[in-house]
N, CA, C and O atoms as a printed pandas DataFrame, in Angstrom:
     atom_number atom_name residue_name chain_id  residue_number  x_coord  y_coord  z_coord
0              1         N          MET        A               1  -11.347  -35.877  -25.388
1              2        CA          MET        A               1  -12.229  -35.092  -24.550
2              3         C          MET        A               1  -13.024  -36.030  -23.645
3              4         O          MET        A               1  -13.514  -37.070  -24.086
4              5         N          ASN        A               2  -13.142  -35.657  -22.401
5              6        CA          ASN        A               2  -13.920  -36.406  -21.434
6              7         C          ASN        A               2  -15.350  -35.876  -21.473
7              8         O          ASN        A               2  -15.637  -34.833  -20.886
8              9         N          SER        A               3  -16.252  -36.583  -22.159
9             10        CA          SER        A               3  -17.598  -36.058  -22.388
10            11         C          SER        A               3  -18.407  -35.921  -21.106
11            12         O          SER        A               3  -19.223  -35.006  -20.994
12            13         N          GLU        A               4  -18.201  -36.807  -20.137
13            14        CA          GLU        A               4  -18.926  -36.698  -18.872
14            15         C          GLU        A               4  -18.479  -35.452  -18.105
15            16         O          GLU        A               4  -19.312  -34.689  -17.615
16            17         N          MET        A               5  -17.175  -35.250  -18.005
17            18        CA          MET        A               5  -16.663  -34.076  -17.320
18            19         C          MET        A               5  -17.022  -32.806  -18.094
19            20         O          MET        A               5  -17.319  -31.774  -17.493
20            21         N          TYR        A               6  -16.996  -32.883  -19.430
21            22        CA          TYR        A               6  -17.373  -31.733  -20.254
22            23         C          TYR        A               6  -18.790  -31.284  -19.900
23            24         O          TYR        A               6  -19.044  -30.090  -19.745
24            25         N          ALA        A               7  -19.700  -32.227  -19.775
25            26        CA          ALA        A               7  -21.093  -31.900  -19.446
26            27         C          ALA        A               7  -21.196  -31.260  -18.066
27            28         O          ALA        A               7  -21.954  -30.309  -17.877
28            29         N          GLU        A               8  -20.433  -31.779  -17.098
29            30        CA          GLU        A               8  -20.437  -31.206  -15.755
30            31         C          GLU        A               8  -19.884  -29.782  -15.760
31            32         O          GLU        A               8  -20.438  -28.892  -15.115
32            33         N          VAL        A               9  -18.800  -29.576  -16.483
33            34        CA          VAL        A               9  -18.190  -28.253  -16.583
34            35         C          VAL        A               9  -19.158  -27.289  -17.262
35            36         O          VAL        A               9  -19.342  -26.163  -16.800
36            37         N          ASP        A              10  -19.772  -27.726  -18.347
37            38        CA          ASP        A              10  -20.710  -26.885  -19.078
38            39         C          ASP        A              10  -21.871  -26.452  -18.176
39            40         O          ASP        A              10  -22.265  -25.286  -18.193
40            41         N          THR        A              11  -22.404  -27.360  -17.412
41            42        CA          THR        A              11  -23.511  -27.054  -16.493
42            43         C          THR        A              11  -23.072  -26.048  -15.434
43            44         O          THR        A              11  -23.790  -25.087  -15.156
44            45         N          ALA        A              12  -21.904  -26.259  -14.845
45            46        CA          ALA        A              12  -21.401  -25.347  -13.813
46            47         C          ALA        A              12  -21.134  -23.959  -14.386
47            48         O          ALA        A              12  -21.431  -22.953  -13.742
48            49         N          LEU        A              13  -20.572  -23.900  -15.597
49            50        CA          LEU        A              13  -20.264  -22.611  -16.209
50            51         C          LEU        A              13  -21.517  -21.829  -16.588
51            52         O          LEU        A              13  -21.513  -20.599  -16.547
52            53         N          LYS        A              14  -22.569  -22.517  -16.949
53            54        CA          LYS        A              14  -23.815  -21.830  -17.308
54            55         C          LYS        A              14  -24.351  -21.026  -16.122
55            56         O          LYS        A              14  -25.007  -20.002  -16.314
56            57         N          LYS        A              15  -24.078  -21.482  -14.910
57            58        CA          LYS        A              15  -24.496  -20.743  -13.720
58            59         C          LYS        A              15  -23.628  -19.505  -13.509
59            60         O          LYS        A              15  -24.061  -18.539  -12.881
60            61         N          PHE        A              16  -22.412  -19.535  -14.029
61            62        CA          PHE        A              16  -21.486  -18.404  -13.897
62            63         C          PHE        A              16  -21.668  -17.378  -15.022
63            64         O          PHE        A              16  -21.343  -16.203  -14.854
64            65         N          ARG        A              17  -22.178  -17.820  -16.144
65            66        CA          ARG        A              17  -22.306  -16.980  -17.342
66            67         C          ARG        A              17  -23.008  -15.638  -17.095
67            68         O          ARG        A              17  -22.535  -14.627  -17.615
68            69         N          PRO        A              18  -24.111  -15.568  -16.332
69            70        CA          PRO        A              18  -24.782  -14.273  -16.139
70            71         C          PRO        A              18  -23.873  -13.189  -15.558
71            72         O          PRO        A              18  -24.058  -12.009  -15.852
72            73         N          TYR        A              19  -22.911  -13.568  -14.751
73            74        CA          TYR        A              19  -21.989  -12.585  -14.179
74            75         C          TYR        A              19  -21.112  -11.964  -15.269
75            76         O          TYR        A              19  -20.826  -10.767  -15.234
76            77         N          LEU        A              20  -20.694  -12.770  -16.223
77            78        CA          LEU        A              20  -19.903  -12.249  -17.334
78            79         C          LEU        A              20  -20.763  -11.396  -18.263
79            80         O          LEU        A              20  -20.348  -10.321  -18.697
80            81         N          GLU        A              21  -21.954  -11.884  -18.559
81            82        CA          GLU        A              21  -22.846  -11.166  -19.463
82            83         C          GLU        A              21  -23.251   -9.803  -18.904
83            84         O          GLU        A              21  -23.451   -8.849  -19.657
84            85         N          ARG        A              22  -23.369   -9.721  -17.610
85            86        CA          ARG        A              22  -23.738   -8.461  -16.963
86            87         C          ARG        A              22  -22.732   -7.355  -17.287
87            88         O          ARG        A              22  -23.083   -6.178  -17.361
88            89         N          ASP        A              23  -21.482   -7.758  -17.477
89            90        CA          ASP        A              23  -20.423   -6.793  -17.790
90            91         C          ASP        A              23  -20.071   -6.756  -19.275
91            92         O          ASP        A              23  -19.046   -6.185  -19.651
92            93         N          GLY        A              24  -20.908   -7.358  -20.126
93            94        CA          GLY        A              24  -20.681   -7.334  -21.560
94            95         C          GLY        A              24  -19.745   -8.412  -22.071
95            96         O          GLY        A              24  -19.258   -8.327  -23.198
96            97         N          GLY        A              25  -19.490   -9.420  -21.259
97            98        CA          GLY        A              25  -18.583  -10.490  -21.654
98            99         C          GLY        A              25  -19.294  -11.821  -21.807
99           100         O          GLY        A              25  -20.503  -11.930  -21.606
100          101         N          ASP        A              26  -18.528  -12.813  -22.160
101          102        CA          ASP        A              26  -19.035  -14.174  -22.288
102          103         C          ASP        A              26  -17.825  -15.102  -22.382
103          104         O          ASP        A              26  -16.686  -14.656  -22.251
104          105         N          TYR        A              27  -18.071  -16.374  -22.607
105          106        CA          TYR        A              27  -16.999  -17.351  -22.752
106          107         C          TYR        A              27  -17.419  -18.403  -23.767
107          108         O          TYR        A              27  -18.598  -18.550  -24.089
108          109         N          GLU        A              28  -16.441  -19.116  -24.255
109          110        CA          GLU        A              28  -16.665  -20.300  -25.086
110          111         C          GLU        A              28  -15.903  -21.434  -24.433
111          112         O          GLU        A              28  -14.698  -21.319  -24.208
112          113         N          LEU        A              29  -16.578  -22.522  -24.128
113          114        CA          LEU        A              29  -15.926  -23.704  -23.584
114          115         C          LEU        A              29  -15.299  -24.449  -24.756
115          116         O          LEU        A              29  -16.003  -25.035  -25.578
116          117         N          VAL        A              30  -13.975  -24.421  -24.827
117          118        CA          VAL        A              30  -13.253  -24.973  -25.970
118          119         C          VAL        A              30  -12.991  -26.465  -25.800
119          120         O          VAL        A              30  -13.189  -27.241  -26.735
120          121         N          ASP        A              31  -12.544  -26.871  -24.607
121          122        CA          ASP        A              31  -12.169  -28.271  -24.415
122          123         C          ASP        A              31  -12.074  -28.583  -22.929
123          124         O          ASP        A              31  -11.847  -27.695  -22.107
124          125         N          VAL        A              32  -12.247  -29.840  -22.603
125          126        CA          VAL        A              32  -11.963  -30.370  -21.273
126          127         C          VAL        A              32  -11.083  -31.584  -21.501
127          128         O          VAL        A              32  -11.522  -32.572  -22.090
128          129         N          THR        A              33   -9.854  -31.518  -21.042
129          130        CA          THR        A              33   -8.916  -32.606  -21.286
130          131         C          THR        A              33   -9.157  -33.757  -20.307
131          132         O          THR        A              33   -9.759  -33.555  -19.252
132          133         N          PRO        A              34   -8.695  -34.954  -20.646
133          134        CA          PRO        A              34   -8.880  -36.101  -19.761
134          135         C          PRO        A              34   -8.239  -35.912  -18.376
135          136         O          PRO        A              34   -8.662  -36.537  -17.404
136          137         N          ASP        A              35   -7.219  -35.049  -18.295
137          138        CA          ASP        A              35   -6.572  -34.829  -16.996
138          139         C          ASP        A              35   -7.174  -33.659  -16.221
139          140         O          ASP        A              35   -6.591  -33.222  -15.230
140          141         N          GLY        A              36   -8.341  -33.137  -16.653
141          142        CA          GLY        A              36   -9.065  -32.145  -15.874
142          143         C          GLY        A              36   -8.751  -30.696  -16.151
143          144         O          GLY        A              36   -9.103  -29.827  -15.353
144          145         N          VAL        A              37   -8.094  -30.411  -17.269
145          146        CA          VAL        A              37   -7.803  -29.029  -17.637
146          147         C          VAL        A              37   -8.937  -28.512  -18.524
147          148         O          VAL        A              37   -9.283  -29.123  -19.535
148          149         N          VAL        A              38   -9.502  -27.379  -18.126
149          150        CA          VAL        A              38  -10.604  -26.767  -18.852
150          151         C          VAL        A              38  -10.051  -25.604  -19.670
151          152         O          VAL        A              38   -9.412  -24.702  -19.129
152          153         N          LYS        A              39  -10.302  -25.635  -20.976
153          154        CA          LYS        A              39   -9.817  -24.586  -21.872
154          155         C          LYS        A              39  -10.997  -23.696  -22.255
155          156         O          LYS        A              39  -12.015  -24.161  -22.767
156          157         N          ILE        A              40  -10.822  -22.396  -21.987
157          158        CA          ILE        A              40  -11.888  -21.420  -22.203
158          159         C          ILE        A              40  -11.372  -20.260  -23.032
159          160         O          ILE        A              40  -10.240  -19.806  -22.861
160          161         N          ARG        A              41  -12.218  -19.791  -23.928
161          162        CA          ARG        A              41  -11.931  -18.564  -24.685
162          163         C          ARG        A              41  -12.874  -17.486  -24.159
163          164         O          ARG        A              41  -14.094  -17.647  -24.198
164          165         N          LEU        A              42  -12.309  -16.394  -23.671
165          166        CA          LEU        A              42  -13.132  -15.288  -23.200
166          167         C          LEU        A              42  -13.554  -14.440  -24.389
167          168         O          LEU        A              42  -12.782  -14.231  -25.325
168          169         N          LEU        A              43  -14.795  -13.951  -24.340
169          170        CA          LEU        A              43  -15.382  -13.216  -25.453
170          171         C          LEU        A              43  -15.904  -11.855  -24.986
171          172         O          LEU        A              43  -16.041  -11.602  -23.789
172          173         N          GLY        A              44  -16.187  -11.000  -25.948
173          174        CA          GLY        A              44  -16.772   -9.695  -25.643
174          175         C          GLY        A              44  -15.836   -8.855  -24.795
175          176         O          GLY        A              44  -14.627   -8.822  -25.025
176          177         N          ALA        A              45  -16.407   -8.184  -23.819
177          178        CA          ALA        A              45  -15.622   -7.302  -22.950
178          179         C          ALA        A              45  -14.553   -8.067  -22.173
179          180         O          ALA        A              45  -13.549   -7.481  -21.768
180          181         N          CYS        A              46  -14.755   -9.351  -21.963
181          182        CA          CYS        A              46  -13.781  -10.150  -21.202
182          183         C          CYS        A              46  -12.465  -10.353  -21.962
183          184         O          CYS        A              46  -11.421  -10.582  -21.351
184          185         N          GLU        A              47  -12.520  -10.270  -23.288
185          186        CA          GLU        A              47  -11.314  -10.477  -24.094
186          187         C          GLU        A              47  -10.210   -9.492  -23.745
187          188         O          GLU        A              47   -9.039   -9.865  -23.678
188          189         N          THR        A              48  -10.577   -8.247  -23.524
189          190        CA          THR        A              48   -9.584   -7.195  -23.314
190          191         C          THR        A              48   -9.593   -6.641  -21.897
191          192         O          THR        A              48   -8.886   -5.677  -21.603
192          193         N          CYS        A              49  -10.372   -7.230  -21.035
193          194        CA          CYS        A              49  -10.485   -6.732  -19.664
194          195         C          CYS        A              49   -9.198   -7.000  -18.890
195          196         O          CYS        A              49   -8.677   -8.114  -18.925
196          197         N          PRO        A              50   -8.684   -5.995  -18.194
197          198        CA          PRO        A              50   -7.470   -6.201  -17.405
198          199         C          PRO        A              50   -7.682   -7.155  -16.225
199          200         O          PRO        A              50   -6.714   -7.635  -15.635
200          201         N          SER        A              51   -8.923   -7.426  -15.885
201          202        CA          SER        A              51   -9.217   -8.340  -14.778
202          203         C          SER        A              51   -9.534   -9.760  -15.247
203          204         O          SER        A              51  -10.004  -10.578  -14.456
204          205         N          SER        A              52   -9.285  -10.060  -16.509
205          206        CA          SER        A              52   -9.662  -11.375  -17.032
206          207         C          SER        A              52   -8.934  -12.518  -16.326
207          208         O          SER        A              52   -9.511  -13.590  -16.148
208          209         N          ASP        A              53   -7.687  -12.314  -15.923
209          210        CA          ASP        A              53   -6.976  -13.361  -15.172
210          211         C          ASP        A              53   -7.675  -13.642  -13.850
211          212         O          ASP        A              53   -7.790  -14.792  -13.427
212          213         N          MET        A              54   -8.135  -12.586  -13.210
213          214        CA          MET        A              54   -8.847  -12.730  -11.942
214          215         C          MET        A              54  -10.177  -13.450  -12.169
215          216         O          MET        A              54  -10.576  -14.287  -11.359
216          217         N          THR        A              55  -10.854  -13.129  -13.255
217          218        CA          THR        A              55  -12.114  -13.802  -13.590
218          219         C          THR        A              55  -11.880  -15.288  -13.770
219          220         O          THR        A              55  -12.654  -16.108  -13.276
220          221         N          LEU        A              56  -10.807  -15.640  -14.479
221          222        CA          LEU        A              56  -10.505  -17.050  -14.713
222          223         C          LEU        A              56  -10.186  -17.782  -13.417
223          224         O          LEU        A              56  -10.737  -18.850  -13.149
224          225         N          LYS        A              57   -9.304  -17.210  -12.620
225          226        CA          LYS        A              57   -8.813  -17.920  -11.435
226          227         C          LYS        A              57   -9.752  -17.821  -10.237
227          228         O          LYS        A              57  -10.029  -18.831   -9.590
228          229         N          MET        A              58  -10.238  -16.645   -9.937
229          230        CA          MET        A              58  -11.052  -16.474   -8.739
230          231         C          MET        A              58  -12.547  -16.688   -8.995
231          232         O          MET        A              58  -13.316  -16.889   -8.055
232          233         N          GLY        A              59  -12.948  -16.646  -10.241
233          234        CA          GLY        A              59  -14.352  -16.853  -10.563
234          235         C          GLY        A              59  -14.608  -18.232  -11.134
235          236         O          GLY        A              59  -15.207  -19.090  -10.487
236          237         N          ILE        A              60  -14.149  -18.427  -12.345
237          238        CA          ILE        A              60  -14.413  -19.680  -13.061
238          239         C          ILE        A              60  -13.718  -20.865  -12.390
239          240         O          ILE        A              60  -14.349  -21.893  -12.145
240          241         N          GLU        A              61  -12.432  -20.731  -12.095
241          242        CA          GLU        A              61  -11.695  -21.851  -11.503
242          243         C          GLU        A              61  -12.264  -22.231  -10.132
243          244         O          GLU        A              61  -12.400  -23.415   -9.824
244          245         N          LEU        A              62  -12.589  -21.250   -9.327
245          246        CA          LEU        A              62  -13.160  -21.526   -8.011
246          247         C          LEU        A              62  -14.510  -22.228   -8.142
247          248         O          LEU        A              62  -14.789  -23.184   -7.418
248          249         N          THR        A              63  -15.341  -21.756   -9.059
249          250        CA          THR        A              63  -16.649  -22.379   -9.297
250          251         C          THR        A              63  -16.483  -23.841   -9.692
251          252         O          THR        A              63  -17.156  -24.717   -9.149
252          253         N          LEU        A              64  -15.588  -24.101  -10.638
253          254        CA          LEU        A              64  -15.407  -25.477  -11.118
254          255         C          LEU        A              64  -14.794  -26.379  -10.055
255          256         O          LEU        A              64  -15.147  -27.555   -9.965
256          257         N          SER        A              65  -13.882  -25.847   -9.251
257          258        CA          SER        A              65  -13.250  -26.680   -8.215
258          259         C          SER        A              65  -14.274  -27.140   -7.179
259          260         O          SER        A              65  -14.115  -28.198   -6.570
260          261         N          GLU        A              66  -15.317  -26.348   -6.982
261          262        CA          GLU        A              66  -16.368  -26.712   -6.024
262          263         C          GLU        A              66  -17.409  -27.650   -6.622
263          264         O          GLU        A              66  -18.085  -28.363   -5.881
264          265         N          LYS        A              67  -17.551  -27.665   -7.943
265          266        CA          LYS        A              67  -18.661  -28.379   -8.582
266          267         C          LYS        A              67  -18.279  -29.605   -9.403
267          268         O          LYS        A              67  -19.126  -30.465   -9.644
268          269         N          VAL        A              68  -17.012  -29.707   -9.844
269          270        CA          VAL        A              68  -16.647  -30.756  -10.795
270          271         C          VAL        A              68  -15.528  -31.631  -10.228
271          272         O          VAL        A              68  -14.406  -31.168  -10.026
272          273         N          LEU        A              69  -15.844  -32.880   -9.979
273          274        CA          LEU        A              69  -14.865  -33.845   -9.496
274          275         C          LEU        A              69  -13.840  -34.122  -10.588
275          276         O          LEU        A              69  -14.210  -34.396  -11.730
276          277         N          GLY        A              70  -12.568  -34.055  -10.253
277          278        CA          GLY        A              70  -11.507  -34.313  -11.220
278          279         C          GLY        A              70  -11.013  -33.076  -11.927
279          280         O          GLY        A              70  -10.082  -33.146  -12.730
280          281         N          PHE        A              71  -11.630  -31.934  -11.636
281          282        CA          PHE        A              71  -11.197  -30.673  -12.235
282          283         C          PHE        A              71   -9.817  -30.314  -11.697
283          284         O          PHE        A              71   -9.539  -30.481  -10.510
284          285         N          LYS        A              72   -8.941  -29.809  -12.601
285          286        CA          LYS        A              72   -7.594  -29.442  -12.213
286          287         C          LYS        A              72   -7.347  -27.940  -12.309
287          288         O          LYS        A              72   -6.978  -27.309  -11.319
288          289         N          GLU        A              73   -7.549  -27.358  -13.500
289          290        CA          GLU        A              73   -7.314  -25.922  -13.679
290          291         C          GLU        A              73   -8.003  -25.408  -14.929
291          292         O          GLU        A              73   -8.420  -26.174  -15.797
292          293         N          VAL        A              74   -8.111  -24.078  -14.995
293          294        CA          VAL        A              74   -8.645  -23.387  -16.176
294          295         C          VAL        A              74   -7.502  -22.698  -16.880
295          296         O          VAL        A              74   -6.659  -22.063  -16.246
296          297         N          VAL        A              75   -7.473  -22.826  -18.195
297          298        CA          VAL        A              75   -6.504  -22.070  -18.997
298          299         C          VAL        A              75   -7.262  -21.337  -20.093
299          300         O          VAL        A              75   -8.240  -21.837  -20.648
300          301         N          GLN        A              76   -6.782  -20.144  -20.381
301          302        CA          GLN        A              76   -7.402  -19.337  -21.429
302          303         C          GLN        A              76   -6.725  -19.629  -22.754
303          304         O          GLN        A              76   -5.498  -19.680  -22.845
304          305         N          VAL        A              77   -7.539  -19.818  -23.778
305          306        CA          VAL        A              77   -7.018  -19.985  -25.137
306          307         C          VAL        A              77   -7.465  -18.787  -25.960
307          308         O          VAL        A              77   -8.500  -18.180  -25.684
308          309         N          PHE        A              78   -6.680  -18.457  -26.963
309          310        CA          PHE        A              78   -6.971  -17.270  -27.774
310          311         C          PHE        A              78   -7.296  -17.668  -29.198
311          312         O          PHE        A              78   -7.569  -16.805  -30.033
């Protein structure tokens, strides 16, 4: 795990969290790999939401690509 990148990702995601919570969802930051892959587990309403792929790619991934140097992609883990 890249602890410096993990901290940057965690900080950026905390700014995104209220949007998920507003709809009854949340996330767990599972891992940040050395090659820039962020692993997230969606929780609450986000677990079963048909728009969860859109949340990951257009919300979380876009946020991280703008804020975290070396970020590559977000993948959902179950």
